[in-house]
LUMKEDREN-131623 format. One line per field, with one value per atom (N, C-alpha, C, CB): residue number from 0; residue in one letter; atom name; x, y, z. Coordinates in nm, 3 decimals, always signed. Glycine has a CB too. Layout:
BEGIN
nr <- (NUM_...)
rest <- (A_...)
atom <- (CA_...)
X <- (X_...)
Y <- (Y_...)
Z <- (Z_...)
This chain:
BEGIN
nr <- (0_0_0_0_1_1_1_1_2_2_2_2_3_3_3_3_4_4_4_4_5_5_5_5_6_6_6_6_7_7_7_7_8_8_8_8_9_9_9_9_10_10_10_10_11_11_11_11_12_12_12_12_13_13_13_13_14_14_14_14_15_15_15_15_16_16_16_16_17_17_17_17_18_18_18_18_19_19_19_19_20_20_20_20_21_21_21_21_22_22_22_22_23_23_23_23_24_24_24_24_25_25_25_25_26_26_26_26_27_27_27_27_28_28_28_28_29_29_29_29_30_30_30_30_31_31_31_31_32_32_32_32_33_33_33_33_34_34_34_34_35_35_35_35_36_36_36_36_37_37_37_37_38_38_38_38_39_39_39_39_40_40_40_40_41_41_41_41_42_42_42_42_43_43_43_43_44_44_44_44_45_45_45_45_46_46_46_46_47_47_47_47_48_48_48_48_49_49_49_49_50_50_50_50_51_51_51_51_52_52_52_52_53_53_53_53_54_54_54_54_55_55_55_55_56_56_56_56_57_57_57_57_58_58_58_58_59_59_59_59_60_60_60_60_61_61_61_61_62_62_62_62_63_63_63_63_64_64_64_64_65_65_65_65_66_66_66_66_67_67_67_67)
rest <- (M_M_M_M_N_N_N_N_F_F_F_F_D_D_D_D_H_H_H_H_M_M_M_M_T_T_T_T_S_S_S_S_V_V_V_V_P_P_P_P_M_M_M_M_S_S_S_S_F_F_F_F_E_E_E_E_Y_Y_Y_Y_A_A_A_A_T_T_T_T_S_S_S_S_S_S_S_S_L_L_L_L_A_A_A_A_L_L_L_L_D_D_D_D_F_F_F_F_K_K_K_K_W_W_W_W_L_L_L_L_I_I_I_I_V_V_V_V_L_L_L_L_A_A_A_A_S_S_S_S_V_V_V_V_F_F_F_F_Y_Y_Y_Y_A_A_A_A_I_I_I_I_L_L_L_L_F_F_F_F_G_G_G_G_A_A_A_A_I_I_I_I_F_F_F_F_W_W_W_W_T_T_T_T_R_R_R_R_C_C_C_C_L_L_L_L_R_R_R_R_A_A_A_A_C_C_C_C_W_W_W_W_A_A_A_A_A_A_A_A_L_L_L_L_L_L_L_L_E_E_E_E_L_L_L_L_A_A_A_A_L_L_L_L_M_M_M_M_Q_Q_Q_Q_K_K_K_K_L_L_L_L_T_T_T_T_K_K_K_K_G_G_G_G_F_F_F_F)
atom <- (N_CA_C_CB_N_CA_C_CB_N_CA_C_CB_N_CA_C_CB_N_CA_C_CB_N_CA_C_CB_N_CA_C_CB_N_CA_C_CB_N_CA_C_CB_N_CA_C_CB_N_CA_C_CB_N_CA_C_CB_N_CA_C_CB_N_CA_C_CB_N_CA_C_CB_N_CA_C_CB_N_CA_C_CB_N_CA_C_CB_N_CA_C_CB_N_CA_C_CB_N_CA_C_CB_N_CA_C_CB_N_CA_C_CB_N_CA_C_CB_N_CA_C_CB_N_CA_C_CB_N_CA_C_CB_N_CA_C_CB_N_CA_C_CB_N_CA_C_CB_N_CA_C_CB_N_CA_C_CB_N_CA_C_CB_N_CA_C_CB_N_CA_C_CB_N_CA_C_CB_N_CA_C_CB_N_CA_C_CB_N_CA_C_CB_N_CA_C_CB_N_CA_C_CB_N_CA_C_CB_N_CA_C_CB_N_CA_C_CB_N_CA_C_CB_N_CA_C_CB_N_CA_C_CB_N_CA_C_CB_N_CA_C_CB_N_CA_C_CB_N_CA_C_CB_N_CA_C_CB_N_CA_C_CB_N_CA_C_CB_N_CA_C_CB_N_CA_C_CB_N_CA_C_CB_N_CA_C_CB_N_CA_C_CB_N_CA_C_CB_N_CA_C_CB_N_CA_C_CB_N_CA_C_CB_N_CA_C_CB_N_CA_C_CB_N_CA_C_CB_N_CA_C_CB_N_CA_C_CB)
X <- (+5.410_+5.484_+5.522_+5.578_+5.557_+5.535_+5.702_+5.461_+5.721_+5.824_+5.885_+5.757_+5.960_+6.015_+6.070_+6.149_+5.983_+6.011_+6.058_+5.982_+6.164_+6.302_+6.381_+6.395_+6.398_+6.508_+6.482_+6.589_+6.294_+6.274_+6.287_+6.294_+6.323_+6.377_+6.223_+6.539_+6.232_+6.070_+6.147_+5.927_+6.057_+6.085_+5.910_+6.121_+5.959_+5.837_+5.804_+5.812_+5.633_+5.521_+5.562_+5.355_+5.608_+5.667_+5.742_+5.747_+5.822_+5.921_+5.866_+6.067_+5.803_+5.658_+5.577_+5.555_+5.543_+5.475_+5.561_+5.376_+5.627_+5.674_+5.747_+5.787_+5.830_+5.834_+5.746_+5.855_+5.568_+5.510_+5.482_+5.399_+5.515_+5.417_+5.518_+5.305_+5.673_+5.779_+5.777_+5.926_+5.713_+5.706_+5.634_+5.671_+5.485_+5.347_+5.404_+5.255_+5.495_+5.518_+5.610_+5.601_+5.688_+5.784_+5.694_+5.857_+5.610_+5.480_+5.408_+5.336_+5.371_+5.286_+5.415_+5.190_+5.506_+5.588_+5.658_+5.754_+5.680_+5.709_+5.606_+5.736_+5.422_+5.291_+5.291_+5.183_+5.352_+5.305_+5.437_+5.304_+5.566_+5.642_+5.602_+5.776_+5.538_+5.484_+5.401_+5.482_+5.305_+5.175_+5.235_+5.077_+5.315_+5.360_+5.432_+5.461_+5.506_+5.563_+5.474_+5.642_+5.399_+5.278_+5.201_+5.163_+5.171_+5.029_+5.154_+4.965_+5.237_+5.341_+5.372_+5.470_+5.399_+5.444_+5.291_+5.540_+5.212_+5.064_+5.017_+4.935_+5.049_+5.051_+5.145_+5.090_+5.275_+5.384_+5.337_+5.501_+5.296_+5.255_+5.173_+5.231_+5.029_+4.930_+4.990_+4.830_+5.026_+5.142_+5.175_+5.281_+5.285_+5.355_+5.294_+5.529_+5.189_+5.101_+5.017_+4.971_+4.994_+4.920_+4.971_+4.843_+5.094_+5.199_+5.218_+5.322_+5.250_+5.320_+5.160_+5.367_+5.013_+4.932_+4.889_+4.810_+4.937_+4.955_+5.042_+4.966_+5.147_+5.267_+5.249_+5.382_+5.177_+5.094_+5.039_+5.012_+4.933_+4.809_+4.919_+4.670_+4.961_+5.029_+5.083_+5.162_+5.149_+5.230_+5.157_+5.370_+5.056_+4.915_+4.867_+4.768_+4.823_+4.784_+4.868_+4.810_+5.000_+5.111_+5.127_+5.233_+5.130_+5.096_+5.015_+5.023_+4.922_+4.781_+4.739_+4.637_+4.802_+4.794_+4.895_+4.798_+4.990_+5.121_+5.079_+5.208_+4.969_+4.924_+4.835_+4.837_+4.772_+4.703_+4.731_+4.633)
Y <- (+2.305_+2.330_+2.484_+2.241_+2.567_+2.712_+2.759_+2.790_+2.863_+2.910_+3.050_+2.935_+3.087_+3.221_+3.282_+3.197_+3.414_+3.459_+3.566_+3.432_+3.550_+3.638_+3.534_+3.765_+3.380_+3.341_+3.213_+3.344_+3.206_+3.076_+2.986_+3.056_+2.959_+2.814_+2.757_+2.809_+2.640_+2.601_+2.555_+2.401_+2.605_+2.590_+2.505_+2.796_+2.483_+2.399_+2.465_+2.327_+2.432_+2.532_+2.524_+2.493_+2.441_+2.470_+2.592_+2.374_+2.618_+2.736_+2.849_+2.720_+2.865_+2.979_+3.030_+2.930_+2.884_+2.978_+3.002_+2.939_+2.949_+2.993_+3.155_+2.863_+3.143_+3.294_+3.377_+3.310_+3.344_+3.434_+3.479_+3.399_+3.333_+3.413_+3.470_+3.303_+3.493_+3.529_+3.735_+3.422_+3.720_+3.857_+3.875_+3.917_+3.893_+3.888_+3.917_+3.705_+3.858_+3.864_+4.011_+3.714_+3.998_+4.188_+4.289_+4.238_+4.216_+4.364_+4.392_+4.328_+4.287_+4.308_+4.366_+4.151_+4.325_+4.343_+4.567_+4.162_+4.543_+4.676_+4.753_+4.688_+4.773_+4.802_+4.879_+4.628_+4.746_+4.777_+4.875_+4.600_+4.898_+4.954_+5.110_+4.879_+5.135_+5.231_+5.323_+5.223_+5.235_+5.253_+5.305_+5.124_+5.232_+5.267_+5.390_+5.147_+5.442_+5.538_+5.656_+5.527_+5.635_+5.753_+5.783_+5.705_+5.707_+5.680_+5.771_+5.439_+5.672_+5.776_+5.925_+5.731_+5.938_+6.083_+6.147_+6.159_+6.095_+6.188_+6.199_+6.139_+6.068_+6.078_+6.185_+5.945_+6.224_+6.257_+6.421_+6.177_+6.447_+6.579_+6.588_+6.621_+6.575_+6.593_+6.593_+6.495_+6.533_+6.514_+6.636_+6.403_+6.697_+6.788_+6.964_+6.730_+6.911_+7.064_+7.054_+7.089_+6.930_+6.999_+7.040_+6.933_+6.972_+7.055_+7.157_+7.029_+7.191_+7.410_+7.450_+7.475_+7.370_+7.492_+7.521_+7.484_+7.409_+7.425_+7.485_+7.330_+7.527_+7.572_+7.771_+7.467_+7.754_+7.884_+7.995_+7.858_+7.858_+7.901_+7.939_+7.775_+7.800_+7.869_+8.001_+7.784_+8.044_+8.168_+8.271_+8.158_+8.246_+8.365_+8.367_+8.339_+8.282_+8.284_+8.374_+8.129_+8.368_+8.446_+8.556_+8.391_+8.584_+8.721_+8.848_+8.688_+8.725_+8.837_+8.846_+8.792_+8.773_+8.753_+8.821_+8.625_+8.832_+8.965_+9.068_+9.021_+9.139_+9.273_+9.274_+9.292_+9.181_+9.232_+9.268_+9.167)
Z <- (-4.338_-4.257_-4.263_-4.267_-4.151_-4.167_-4.206_-4.009_-4.283_-4.371_-4.300_-4.527_-4.311_-4.233_-4.367_-4.093_-4.412_-4.472_-4.544_-4.471_-4.410_-4.489_-4.507_-4.400_-4.526_-4.552_-4.616_-4.445_-4.616_-4.685_-4.683_-4.744_-4.513_-4.484_-4.415_-4.356_-4.450_-4.296_-4.157_-4.345_-4.088_-3.929_-3.889_-3.832_-3.775_-3.708_-3.706_-3.607_-3.629_-3.564_-3.433_-3.579_-3.342_-3.214_-3.186_-3.187_-3.324_-3.290_-3.345_-3.344_-3.440_-3.475_-3.394_-3.550_-3.303_-3.185_-3.131_-3.091_-3.033_-2.919_-2.988_-2.842_-3.060_-3.111_-3.107_-3.220_-3.145_-3.159_-2.985_-3.261_-2.908_-2.783_-2.694_-2.681_-2.755_-2.689_-2.715_-2.767_-2.877_-2.891_-2.805_-3.003_-2.792_-2.731_-2.552_-2.772_-2.534_-2.395_-2.393_-2.335_-2.456_-2.479_-2.465_-2.656_-2.571_-2.599_-2.476_-2.721_-2.380_-2.273_-2.160_-2.229_-2.170_-2.055_-2.104_-2.062_-2.247_-2.291_-2.259_-2.426_-2.275_-2.279_-2.084_-2.327_-2.072_-1.896_-1.875_-1.757_-1.884_-1.836_-1.910_-1.851_-2.025_-2.040_-2.024_-2.075_-1.935_-1.870_-1.753_-1.851_-1.679_-1.527_-1.557_-1.442_-1.644_-1.648_-1.650_-1.737_-1.771_-1.807_-1.689_-1.925_-1.624_-1.492_-1.394_-1.415_-1.343_-1.250_-1.261_-1.262_-1.431_-1.406_-1.378_-1.553_-1.468_-1.383_-1.244_-1.425_-1.203_-1.050_-0.951_-1.013_-0.962_-0.936_-0.962_-1.020_-1.102_-1.131_-1.076_-1.238_-1.072_-0.939_-0.832_-0.914_-0.750_-0.619_-0.632_-0.624_-0.709_-0.654_-0.736_-0.682_-0.816_-0.808_-0.667_-0.959_-0.625_-0.490_-0.390_-0.430_-0.389_-0.273_-0.281_-0.255_-0.422_-0.485_-0.434_-0.769_-0.477_-0.434_-0.283_-0.509_-0.207_-0.054_-0.007_+0.009_-0.029_-0.005_-0.041_-0.117_-0.175_-0.183_-0.107_-0.217_-0.056_+0.027_+0.132_+0.073_+0.184_+0.339_+0.328_+0.402_+0.236_+0.250_+0.186_+0.191_+0.093_+0.155_+0.289_+0.087_+0.305_+0.486_+0.569_+0.564_+0.575_+0.643_+0.592_+0.645_+0.464_+0.403_+0.468_+0.294_+0.502_+0.525_+0.658_+0.446_+0.733_+0.858_+0.981_+0.854_+0.854_+0.886_+0.923_+0.772_+0.877_+0.839_+0.981_+0.673_+1.032_+1.154_+1.293_+1.171)
């Protein structure tokens, strides 16, 4: 029989394993959210950087062609 180390109360194997499985499910959910935010931020940063570079290039081309 397993014991809860916080209270030294014996608990069933089913309760211990279901609690452990629940902890792993939350860990997977939190890791998924973390990676979604991280890679989402990287993706949008790259998109914004590419858009900004395109706008700067367009402005530069207009500035160069304005003189001719």
